[in-house]
Steps between C-alpha positions, in 0.01 A plus 500: 500500500826642638681665208858618483522763225830593333519814286858554381434650155639844598767644727231505768510135604213405726362196678157463661297241683126502438198291596173534312596837358610634840863608549663345805850636450724661242866582455676696229817677407612712208824554315740302291685370806205309639582238760431131459128446426471244777565781745174660386318167517621432854403853602145457367460154655615631835257794488212268409611243760494223242740218420620412152313171526168688533525665156249343259563704184769720349389778265768640271494825305642388165541843347558666272795656674838408645593170342744418782251586773221299340730202446599517867137488612426212262802303628383546859150378412634202307732398783223545757269269306773237478536507876136548602158415347405860415300647213651756264338794321645733236355852475560785260682777689320776308164348594626521856594867456161577342322339797721695737417834336129416494502420871662837564189657349645598164264500202502545123719362223850403607794405280745293704854487365816308582846529348556222244856615416629581147284816490176305539229491766255241620155656513151391601190719525246475780176659611477567874171567674346430840805320630500255209703475180435373149758455227417706189807401296719193553864515593719583201850622426553816294753775441498804727382716209210264429393496864518877527290539187236258628433664838204741477516829687221390735676180609732440794840331488664302781781253548815435705707743290221673309627852578811428290288522186187683618577790740140521624471124559458324833802301617349185648613139541291188561503369857481147636210590728277569200640197318403276791149644516451443126628144533229418754241478220717319245493126437737461204759308700824398329785257543836661563624423150212700352600827666651735244572874488289713268744582223337607173816561302610214278816333621796550267865405520817507296687176465858523625776438245682165517798493738829610353744216439847568632810322369701438815788356298582839350795674661 
């Protein structure tokens, strides 16, 4: 199955084309002034010598991470499915990062963290060994103090901005090439309307006051 993977959950936006767990092409760029995502898609398609019509599945990294980036990837996947009969997959971006670290040969207990804003972090704990990963603790949101207190001295910490809070941590971001390889073994296909970002915080809002009435007859 020809898979187009989109991983936009960090400032390192990446796109990859994979078949059966093999990477055919990849394109990425970093920074807040990233160009239009379709530039990356066209670049990867050109490198792989594939046409848009040949894509059979889109795999999307749904976070946690950059809400805008994830929403952009989801919108692309939804629009693609409206135009073409493709399958869609949603994958946890921290699972992707854990798989990436494992394939680099890293081992042991790893605490993967992502900024959740408001002084909080997303965190999930994994065991890496022999190129494989297993989740020890599910994804959760906690204060920075709580996360710091929960990381044992023997564990490793990694994440896109992990060195902001843990000086000895590994700065690492999930990549679309790993996302596409993970997607090759997944079968939990979704309709476009079912794609949602991972966002553990409860949504809250403040109702706006009623509009002020102006008396235009007053001089």
